CHARMM-style PDB file with segment names, atoms N, HN, CA, C and O in Angstrom:
ATOM      1  N   MET     1     -27.468  -1.399  39.836  1.00  0.00      PROA
ATOM      2  CA  MET     1     -27.116  -1.980  40.665  1.00  0.00      PROA
ATOM      3  C   MET     1     -28.180  -0.956  42.233  1.00  0.00      PROA
ATOM      4  O   MET     1     -28.064   0.151  42.758  1.00  0.00      PROA
ATOM      5  N   ASP     2     -29.202  -2.262  42.433  1.00  0.00      PROA
ATOM      6  HN  ASP     2     -29.296  -3.162  42.006  1.00  0.00      PROA
ATOM      7  CA  ASP     2     -29.726  -1.216  43.428  1.00  0.00      PROA
ATOM      8  C   ASP     2     -29.082  -1.102  44.081  1.00  0.00      PROA
ATOM      9  O   ASP     2     -28.390  -0.084  44.106  1.00  0.00      PROA
ATOM     10  N   MET     3     -28.921  -2.337  45.196  1.00  0.00      PROA
ATOM     11  HN  MET     3     -29.483  -3.164  45.175  1.00  0.00      PROA
ATOM     12  CA  MET     3     -27.939  -2.196  46.506  1.00  0.00      PROA
ATOM     13  C   MET     3     -26.494  -2.430  45.987  1.00  0.00      PROA
ATOM     14  O   MET     3     -26.309  -2.880  44.856  1.00  0.00      PROA
ATOM     15  N   PRO     4     -25.062  -1.997  47.161  1.00  0.00      PROA
ATOM     16  CA  PRO     4     -23.835  -2.008  46.463  1.00  0.00      PROA
ATOM     17  C   PRO     4     -23.276  -3.445  47.033  1.00  0.00      PROA
ATOM     18  O   PRO     4     -22.231  -3.978  46.662  1.00  0.00      PROA
ATOM     19  N   GLY     5     -24.476  -4.122  48.321  1.00  0.00      PROA
ATOM     20  HN  GLY     5     -25.325  -3.689  48.623  1.00  0.00      PROA
ATOM     21  CA  GLY     5     -23.926  -5.297  48.739  1.00  0.00      PROA
ATOM     22  C   GLY     5     -24.345  -6.278  48.243  1.00  0.00      PROA
ATOM     23  O   GLY     5     -23.996  -7.413  48.568  1.00  0.00      PROA
ATOM     24  N   LYS     6     -25.212  -5.982  47.322  1.00  0.00      PROA
ATOM     25  HN  LYS     6     -25.496  -5.060  47.059  1.00  0.00      PROA
ATOM     26  CA  LYS     6     -25.433  -7.817  46.441  1.00  0.00      PROA
ATOM     27  C   LYS     6     -24.459  -7.390  45.109  1.00  0.00      PROA
ATOM     28  O   LYS     6     -23.915  -6.363  44.703  1.00  0.00      PROA
ATOM     29  N   LEU     7     -24.591  -8.993  44.625  1.00  0.00      PROA
ATOM     30  HN  LEU     7     -25.033  -9.827  44.955  1.00  0.00      PROA
ATOM     31  CA  LEU     7     -24.147  -9.621  43.304  1.00  0.00      PROA
ATOM     32  C   LEU     7     -24.821  -8.884  41.959  1.00  0.00      PROA
ATOM     33  O   LEU     7     -26.034  -9.039  41.811  1.00  0.00      PROA
ATOM     34  N   THR     8     -24.263  -8.277  41.206  1.00  0.00      PROA
ATOM     35  HN  THR     8     -23.278  -8.151  41.326  1.00  0.00      PROA
ATOM     36  CA  THR     8     -25.517  -8.446  40.445  1.00  0.00      PROA
ATOM     37  C   THR     8     -25.383  -9.982  39.799  1.00  0.00      PROA
ATOM     38  O   THR     8     -24.612 -10.850  40.212  1.00  0.00      PROA
ATOM     39  N   LEU     9     -26.382 -10.116  38.613  1.00  0.00      PROA
ATOM     40  HN  LEU     9     -27.008  -9.411  38.278  1.00  0.00      PROA
ATOM     41  CA  LEU     9     -26.563 -11.459  37.682  1.00  0.00      PROA
ATOM     42  C   LEU     9     -24.726 -11.538  37.472  1.00  0.00      PROA
ATOM     43  O   LEU     9     -23.980 -12.473  37.765  1.00  0.00      PROA
ATOM     44  N   GLU    10     -24.422 -10.350  36.934  1.00  0.00      PROA
ATOM     45  HN  GLU    10     -25.028  -9.591  36.696  1.00  0.00      PROA
ATOM     46  CA  GLU    10     -23.258 -11.091  35.801  1.00  0.00      PROA
ATOM     47  C   GLU    10     -22.292 -11.598  37.428  1.00  0.00      PROA
ATOM     48  O   GLU    10     -21.592 -12.606  37.331  1.00  0.00      PROA
ATOM     49  N   GLN    11     -22.308 -11.285  38.010  1.00  0.00      PROA
ATOM     50  HN  GLN    11     -22.877 -10.466  38.089  1.00  0.00      PROA
ATOM     51  CA  GLN    11     -21.080 -11.583  39.319  1.00  0.00      PROA
ATOM     52  C   GLN    11     -21.719 -12.954  39.477  1.00  0.00      PROA
ATOM     53  O   GLN    11     -20.898 -13.779  39.077  1.00  0.00      PROA
ATOM     54  N   GLN    12     -22.990 -13.632  39.947  1.00  0.00      PROA
ATOM     55  HN  GLN    12     -23.657 -12.961  40.271  1.00  0.00      PROA
ATOM     56  CA  GLN    12     -23.363 -14.162  39.947  1.00  0.00      PROA
ATOM     57  C   GLN    12     -22.617 -15.672  40.050  1.00  0.00      PROA
ATOM     58  O   GLN    12     -22.084 -16.525  40.760  1.00  0.00      PROA
ATOM     59  N   PHE    13     -23.181 -15.116  38.319  1.00  0.00      PROA
ATOM     60  HN  PHE    13     -23.613 -14.423  37.743  1.00  0.00      PROA
ATOM     61  CA  PHE    13     -22.762 -16.100  38.001  1.00  0.00      PROA
ATOM     62  C   PHE    13     -21.168 -16.579  37.214  1.00  0.00      PROA
ATOM     63  O   PHE    13     -20.811 -17.568  36.573  1.00  0.00      PROA
ATOM     64  N   LYS    14     -20.338 -15.014  37.760  1.00  0.00      PROA
ATOM     65  HN  LYS    14     -20.628 -14.211  38.280  1.00  0.00      PROA
ATOM     66  CA  LYS    14     -18.796 -15.810  38.014  1.00  0.00      PROA
ATOM     67  C   LYS    14     -18.652 -15.945  39.042  1.00  0.00      PROA
ATOM     68  O   LYS    14     -17.523 -15.975  39.531  1.00  0.00      PROA
ATOM     69  N   MET    15     -19.793 -16.079  39.775  1.00  0.00      PROA
ATOM     70  HN  MET    15     -20.711 -16.054  39.378  1.00  0.00      PROA
ATOM     71  CA  MET    15     -19.272 -16.556  40.816  1.00  0.00      PROA
ATOM     72  C   MET    15     -19.144 -18.564  41.084  1.00  0.00      PROA
ATOM     73  O   MET    15     -18.336 -19.287  41.666  1.00  0.00      PROA
ATOM     74  N   LYS    16     -20.693 -18.854  40.124  1.00  0.00      PROA
ATOM     75  HN  LYS    16     -21.350 -18.266  39.651  1.00  0.00      PROA
ATOM     76  CA  LYS    16     -20.048 -19.778  40.345  1.00  0.00      PROA
ATOM     77  C   LYS    16     -19.537 -20.805  39.493  1.00  0.00      PROA
ATOM     78  O   LYS    16     -19.469 -22.018  39.691  1.00  0.00      PROA
ATOM     79  N   VAL    17     -19.169 -20.077  38.459  1.00  0.00      PROA
ATOM     80  HN  VAL    17     -19.224 -19.091  38.299  1.00  0.00      PROA
ATOM     81  CA  VAL    17     -17.670 -20.269  37.428  1.00  0.00      PROA
ATOM     82  C   VAL    17     -16.176 -20.467  38.150  1.00  0.00      PROA
ATOM     83  O   VAL    17     -15.235 -21.161  37.766  1.00  0.00      PROA
ATOM     84  N   TYR    18     -16.307 -19.474  39.526  1.00  0.00      PROA
ATOM     85  HN  TYR    18     -17.071 -18.910  39.838  1.00  0.00      PROA
ATOM     86  CA  TYR    18     -15.211 -19.483  40.168  1.00  0.00      PROA
ATOM     87  C   TYR    18     -15.409 -20.962  41.142  1.00  0.00      PROA
ATOM     88  O   TYR    18     -14.437 -21.715  41.207  1.00  0.00      PROA
ATOM     89  N   GLU    19     -16.395 -21.244  41.709  1.00  0.00      PROA
ATOM     90  HN  GLU    19     -17.185 -20.633  41.656  1.00  0.00      PROA
ATOM     91  CA  GLU    19     -16.592 -22.319  42.655  1.00  0.00      PROA
ATOM     92  C   GLU    19     -16.615 -23.664  41.860  1.00  0.00      PROA
ATOM     93  O   GLU    19     -16.593 -24.732  42.472  1.00  0.00      PROA
ATOM     94  N   ASP    20     -16.656 -23.617  40.604  1.00  0.00      PROA
ATOM     95  HN  ASP    20     -16.674 -22.750  40.107  1.00  0.00      PROA
ATOM     96  CA  ASP    20     -16.361 -25.028  40.332  1.00  0.00      PROA
ATOM     97  C   ASP    20     -15.069 -25.321  39.736  1.00  0.00      PROA
ATOM     98  O   ASP    20     -14.616 -26.418  39.409  1.00  0.00      PROA
ATOM     99  N   GLN    21     -14.651 -24.395  39.665  1.00  0.00      PROA
ATOM    100  HN  GLN    21     -15.019 -23.504  39.931  1.00  0.00      PROA
ATOM    101  CA  GLN    21     -13.405 -24.074  39.432  1.00  0.00      PROA
ATOM    102  C   GLN    21     -11.998 -24.551  40.841  1.00  0.00      PROA
ATOM    103  O   GLN    21     -10.865 -24.987  40.636  1.00  0.00      PROA
ATOM    104  N   VAL    22     -12.455 -24.343  41.737  1.00  0.00      PROA
ATOM    105  HN  VAL    22     -13.375 -23.989  41.904  1.00  0.00      PROA
ATOM    106  CA  VAL    22     -11.857 -24.266  43.115  1.00  0.00      PROA
ATOM    107  C   VAL    22     -11.824 -25.499  43.253  1.00  0.00      PROA
ATOM    108  O   VAL    22     -10.954 -26.368  43.311  1.00  0.00      PROA
ATOM    109  N   GLN    23     -12.817 -25.446  43.292  1.00  0.00      PROA
ATOM    110  HN  GLN    23     -13.524 -24.740  43.245  1.00  0.00      PROA
ATOM    111  CA  GLN    23     -13.307 -27.383  44.115  1.00  0.00      PROA
ATOM    112  C   GLN    23     -12.575 -28.716  43.317  1.00  0.00      PROA
ATOM    113  O   GLN    23     -12.964 -29.876  43.452  1.00  0.00      PROA
ATOM    114  N   SER    24     -11.238 -28.214  42.315  1.00  0.00      PROA
ATOM    115  HN  SER    24     -10.921 -27.272  42.205  1.00  0.00      PROA
ATOM    116  CA  SER    24     -10.566 -29.026  41.448  1.00  0.00      PROA
ATOM    117  C   SER    24      -8.608 -29.116  42.619  1.00  0.00      PROA
ATOM    118  O   SER    24      -7.726 -29.970  42.703  1.00  0.00      PROA
ATOM    119  N   LEU    25      -8.902 -27.174  43.494  1.00  0.00      PROA
ATOM    120  HN  LEU    25      -9.618 -26.480  43.425  1.00  0.00      PROA
ATOM    121  CA  LEU    25      -7.619 -27.028  44.018  1.00  0.00      PROA
ATOM    122  C   LEU    25      -7.034 -28.093  44.778  1.00  0.00      PROA
ATOM    123  O   LEU    25      -7.793 -29.060  44.841  1.00  0.00      PROA
ATOM    124  N   SER    26      -6.114 -28.222  45.283  1.00  0.00      PROA
ATOM    125  HN  SER    26      -5.498 -27.437  45.231  1.00  0.00      PROA
ATOM    126  CA  SER    26      -5.372 -28.865  46.645  1.00  0.00      PROA
ATOM    127  C   SER    26      -5.764 -27.480  47.921  1.00  0.00      PROA
ATOM    128  O   SER    26      -6.142 -26.310  47.871  1.00  0.00      PROA
ATOM    129  N   LEU    27      -5.446 -28.347  48.838  1.00  0.00      PROA
ATOM    130  HN  LEU    27      -5.138 -29.298  48.879  1.00  0.00      PROA
ATOM    131  CA  LEU    27      -5.480 -27.180  49.973  1.00  0.00      PROA
ATOM    132  C   LEU    27      -4.200 -26.287  50.067  1.00  0.00      PROA
ATOM    133  O   LEU    27      -4.128 -25.157  50.547  1.00  0.00      PROA
ATOM    134  N   GLU    28      -3.704 -26.659  49.787  1.00  0.00      PROA
ATOM    135  HN  GLU    28      -3.762 -27.578  49.397  1.00  0.00      PROA
ATOM    136  CA  GLU    28      -2.138 -25.839  48.931  1.00  0.00      PROA
ATOM    137  C   GLU    28      -2.052 -24.584  48.465  1.00  0.00      PROA
ATOM    138  O   GLU    28      -1.593 -23.519  48.879  1.00  0.00      PROA
ATOM    139  N   GLU    29      -2.645 -24.994  47.432  1.00  0.00      PROA
ATOM    140  HN  GLU    29      -3.017 -25.859  47.096  1.00  0.00      PROA
ATOM    141  CA  GLU    29      -3.726 -24.349  46.693  1.00  0.00      PROA
ATOM    142  C   GLU    29      -4.504 -22.954  46.830  1.00  0.00      PROA
ATOM    143  O   GLU    29      -4.257 -21.816  46.432  1.00  0.00      PROA
ATOM    144  N   ALA    30      -5.331 -23.406  47.409  1.00  0.00      PROA
ATOM    145  HN  ALA    30      -5.533 -24.331  47.733  1.00  0.00      PROA
ATOM    146  CA  ALA    30      -6.365 -22.646  48.196  1.00  0.00      PROA
ATOM    147  C   ALA    30      -6.201 -22.070  48.406  1.00  0.00      PROA
ATOM    148  O   ALA    30      -6.876 -21.092  48.086  1.00  0.00      PROA
ATOM    149  N   GLN    31      -4.798 -21.927  49.424  1.00  0.00      PROA
ATOM    150  HN  GLN    31      -4.250 -22.721  49.684  1.00  0.00      PROA
ATOM    151  CA  GLN    31      -4.421 -21.475  50.498  1.00  0.00      PROA
ATOM    152  C   GLN    31      -3.878 -20.257  50.250  1.00  0.00      PROA
ATOM    153  O   GLN    31      -3.852 -19.073  50.587  1.00  0.00      PROA
ATOM    154  N   THR    32      -3.292 -21.400  49.218  1.00  0.00      PROA
ATOM    155  HN  THR    32      -3.313 -22.361  48.944  1.00  0.00      PROA
ATOM    156  CA  THR    32      -2.112 -19.634  47.864  1.00  0.00      PROA
ATOM    157  C   THR    32      -2.635 -18.831  47.423  1.00  0.00      PROA
ATOM    158  O   THR    32      -2.232 -17.673  47.314  1.00  0.00      PROA
ATOM    159  N   TYR    33      -3.886 -19.373  46.992  1.00  0.00      PROA
ATOM    160  HN  TYR    33      -4.214 -20.314  47.081  1.00  0.00      PROA
ATOM    161  CA  TYR    33      -5.151 -18.443  45.862  1.00  0.00      PROA
ATOM    162  C   TYR    33      -5.110 -17.331  47.089  1.00  0.00      PROA
ATOM    163  O   TYR    33      -4.228 -16.471  47.101  1.00  0.00      PROA
ATOM    164  N   LEU    34      -6.123 -17.407  48.119  1.00  0.00      PROA
ATOM    165  HN  LEU    34      -6.839 -18.105  48.109  1.00  0.00      PROA
ATOM    166  CA  LEU    34      -6.721 -17.313  49.265  1.00  0.00      PROA
ATOM    167  C   LEU    34      -5.795 -16.090  49.653  1.00  0.00      PROA
ATOM    168  O   LEU    34      -6.372 -15.050  49.338  1.00  0.00      PROA
ATOM    169  N   LEU    35      -4.349 -15.810  50.326  1.00  0.00      PROA
ATOM    170  HN  LEU    35      -3.880 -16.655  50.583  1.00  0.00      PROA
ATOM    171  CA  LEU    35      -4.058 -14.608  50.604  1.00  0.00      PROA
ATOM    172  C   LEU    35      -3.504 -13.871  49.432  1.00  0.00      PROA
ATOM    173  O   LEU    35      -3.155 -12.732  49.742  1.00  0.00      PROA
ATOM    174  N   GLU    36      -3.286 -14.230  47.967  1.00  0.00      PROA
ATOM    175  HN  GLU    36      -3.569 -15.156  47.716  1.00  0.00      PROA
ATOM    176  CA  GLU    36      -3.346 -13.770  46.886  1.00  0.00      PROA
ATOM    177  C   GLU    36      -4.437 -12.744  46.667  1.00  0.00      PROA
ATOM    178  O   GLU    36      -4.242 -11.558  46.400  1.00  0.00      PROA
ATOM    179  N   VAL    37      -6.279 -13.684  46.892  1.00  0.00      PROA
ATOM    180  HN  VAL    37      -6.437 -14.647  47.108  1.00  0.00      PROA
ATOM    181  CA  VAL    37      -6.824 -12.609  46.561  1.00  0.00      PROA
ATOM    182  C   VAL    37      -6.796 -11.667  47.751  1.00  0.00      PROA
ATOM    183  O   VAL    37      -6.825 -10.464  47.490  1.00  0.00      PROA
ATOM    184  N   LEU    38      -6.728 -12.156  49.396  1.00  0.00      PROA
ATOM    185  HN  LEU    38      -6.705 -13.133  49.609  1.00  0.00      PROA
ATOM    186  CA  LEU    38      -6.641 -10.596  50.832  1.00  0.00      PROA
ATOM    187  C   LEU    38      -5.434  -9.738  49.743  1.00  0.00      PROA
ATOM    188  O   LEU    38      -5.447  -8.574  49.344  1.00  0.00      PROA
ATOM    189  N   ARG    39      -4.517 -10.770  49.508  1.00  0.00      PROA
ATOM    190  HN  ARG    39      -4.506 -11.715  49.833  1.00  0.00      PROA
ATOM    191  CA  ARG    39      -3.681  -9.001  49.247  1.00  0.00      PROA
ATOM    192  C   ARG    39      -3.924  -8.075  48.222  1.00  0.00      PROA
ATOM    193  O   ARG    39      -3.271  -7.031  48.217  1.00  0.00      PROA
ATOM    194  N   GLN    40      -5.147  -8.393  46.954  1.00  0.00      PROA
ATOM    195  HN  GLN    40      -5.677  -9.241  46.958  1.00  0.00      PROA
ATOM    196  CA  GLN    40      -5.194  -7.962  46.069  1.00  0.00      PROA
ATOM    197  C   GLN    40      -6.340  -7.159  46.751  1.00  0.00      PROA
ATOM    198  O   GLN    40      -6.511  -6.164  46.047  1.00  0.00      PROA
ATOM    199  N   MET    41      -7.157  -7.142  47.748  1.00  0.00      PROA
ATOM    200  HN  MET    41      -7.018  -7.951  48.320  1.00  0.00      PROA
ATOM    201  CA  MET    41      -8.569  -6.707  48.657  1.00  0.00      PROA
ATOM    202  C   MET    41      -7.834  -5.046  49.226  1.00  0.00      PROA
ATOM    203  O   MET    41      -8.312  -3.933  49.448  1.00  0.00      PROA
ATOM    204  N   MET    42      -6.425  -5.666  49.292  1.00  0.00      PROA
ATOM    205  HN  MET    42      -6.037  -6.570  49.112  1.00  0.00      PROA
ATOM    206  CA  MET    42      -6.298  -5.036  50.425  1.00  0.00      PROA
ATOM    207  C   MET    42      -6.134  -3.605  49.554  1.00  0.00      PROA
ATOM    208  O   MET    42      -6.759  -2.549  49.644  1.00  0.00      PROA
ATOM    209  N   VAL    43      -4.758  -4.116  48.455  1.00  0.00      PROA
ATOM    210  HN  VAL    43      -4.250  -4.974  48.381  1.00  0.00      PROA
ATOM    211  CA  VAL    43      -3.793  -3.244  47.618  1.00  0.00      PROA
ATOM    212  C   VAL    43      -5.118  -2.283  46.584  1.00  0.00      PROA
ATOM    213  O   VAL    43      -4.878  -1.235  45.983  1.00  0.00      PROA
ATOM    214  N   LYS    44      -6.238  -2.871  46.614  1.00  0.00      PROA
ATOM    215  HN  LYS    44      -6.433  -3.721  47.102  1.00  0.00      PROA
ATOM    216  CA  LYS    44      -7.710  -2.143  46.256  1.00  0.00      PROA
ATOM    217  C   LYS    44      -8.206  -1.481  47.093  1.00  0.00      PROA
ATOM    218  O   LYS    44      -8.864  -0.659  46.456  1.00  0.00      PROA
ATOM    219  N   ASP    45      -8.347  -1.262  48.253  1.00  0.00      PROA
ATOM    220  HN  ASP    45      -7.812  -1.930  48.770  1.00  0.00      PROA
ATOM    221  CA  ASP    45      -8.704  -0.271  49.819  1.00  0.00      PROA
ATOM    222  C   ASP    45      -7.907   0.830  49.571  1.00  0.00      PROA
ATOM    223  O   ASP    45      -8.375   1.909  49.207  1.00  0.00      PROA
ATOM    224  N   ASN    46      -6.332   0.549  49.807  1.00  0.00      PROA
ATOM    225  HN  ASN    46      -5.953  -0.328  50.103  1.00  0.00      PROA
ATOM    226  CA  ASN    46      -5.368   1.447  49.749  1.00  0.00      PROA
ATOM    227  C   ASN    46      -6.148   2.317  48.100  1.00  0.00      PROA
ATOM    228  O   ASN    46      -6.817   3.348  48.163  1.00  0.00      PROA
ATOM    229  N   ILE    47      -5.860   1.651  46.929  1.00  0.00      PROA
ATOM    230  HN  ILE    47      -5.316   0.814  46.878  1.00  0.00      PROA
ATOM    231  CA  ILE    47      -6.244   2.507  46.138  1.00  0.00      PROA
ATOM    232  C   ILE    47      -7.156   3.454  46.148  1.00  0.00      PROA
ATOM    233  O   ILE    47      -6.848   4.631  45.963  1.00  0.00      PROA
ATOM    234  N   VAL    48      -8.494   3.023  46.383  1.00  0.00      PROA
ATOM    235  HN  VAL    48      -8.745   2.067  46.533  1.00  0.00      PROA
ATOM    236  CA  VAL    48      -9.475   3.553  46.417  1.00  0.00      PROA
ATOM    237  C   VAL    48      -9.416   4.661  47.548  1.00  0.00      PROA
ATOM    238  O   VAL    48     -10.109   5.648  47.793  1.00  0.00      PROA
ATOM    239  N   LYS    49      -8.555   4.219  48.002  1.00  0.00      PROA
ATOM    240  HN  LYS    49      -7.991   3.418  47.802  1.00  0.00      PROA
ATOM    241  CA  LYS    49      -8.080   5.853  50.095  1.00  0.00      PROA
ATOM    242  C   LYS    49      -7.913   6.227  50.062  1.00  0.00      PROA
ATOM    243  O   LYS    49      -8.147   7.033  50.962  1.00  0.00      PROA
ATOM    244  N   HSD    50      -6.701   6.781  48.439  1.00  0.00      PROA
ATOM    245  HN  HSD    50      -6.512   6.125  47.708  1.00  0.00      PROA
ATOM    246  CA  HSD    50      -5.834   7.050  47.944  1.00  0.00      PROA
ATOM    247  C   HSD    50      -6.097   8.616  46.876  1.00  0.00      PROA
ATOM    248  O   HSD    50      -5.666   9.760  46.734  1.00  0.00      PROA
ATOM    249  N   LEU    51      -7.115   7.653  46.325  1.00  0.00      PROA
ATOM    250  HN  LEU    51      -7.465   6.724  46.440  1.00  0.00      PROA
ATOM    251  CA  LEU    51      -7.995   8.540  45.396  1.00  0.00      PROA
ATOM    252  C   LEU    51      -9.137   9.294  46.122  1.00  0.00      PROA
ATOM    253  O   LEU    51      -9.332  10.440  45.717  1.00  0.00      PROA
ATOM    254  N   MET    52      -9.866   8.877  47.055  1.00  0.00      PROA
ATOM    255  HN  MET    52      -9.707   7.946  47.384  1.00  0.00      PROA
ATOM    256  CA  MET    52     -10.809   9.133  48.355  1.00  0.00      PROA
ATOM    257  C   MET    52      -9.608  10.402  47.959  1.00  0.00      PROA
ATOM    258  O   MET    52      -9.443  10.896  46.844  1.00  0.00      PROA
ATOM    259  N   LYS    53      -8.788  10.771  49.339  1.00  0.00      PROA
ATOM    260  HN  LYS    53      -8.921  10.369  50.245  1.00  0.00      PROA
ATOM    261  CA  LYS    53      -8.173  11.620  49.423  1.00  0.00      PROA
ATOM    262  C   LYS    53      -7.434  12.417  49.020  1.00  0.00      PROA
ATOM    263  O   LYS    53      -6.817  13.225  49.716  1.00  0.00      PROA
ATOM    264  N   ASN    54      -7.363  12.259  47.290  1.00  0.00      PROA
ATOM    265  HN  ASN    54      -7.864  11.603  46.725  1.00  0.00      PROA
ATOM    266  CA  ASN    54      -7.192  13.617  46.374  1.00  0.00      PROA
ATOM    267  C   ASN    54      -8.030  13.182  45.537  1.00  0.00      PROA
ATOM    268  O   ASN    54      -7.939  12.489  44.524  1.00  0.00      PROA
ATOM    269  N   ALA    55      -9.020  13.764  46.186  1.00  0.00      PROA
ATOM    270  HN  ALA    55      -9.094  14.327  47.009  1.00  0.00      PROA
ATOM    271  CA  ALA    55     -10.636  14.378  45.001  1.00  0.00      PROA
ATOM    272  C   ALA    55     -11.007  15.408  45.147  1.00  0.00      PROA
ATOM    273  OT1 ALA    55     -11.954  15.823  44.479  1.00  0.00      PROA
TER     274      ALA     55
END
């Protein structure tokens, strides 16, 4: 991967699959899903910070 801010071809394909799947979600399901994704991103950030601090 040349640029860390760009998606790989495999990630682009996964995004298309996710796009197709979320089209059928209700507003409430989409909001719940979004909040869970944001929570998981925060947990990931905490893990990365912890690993960098203890490296």
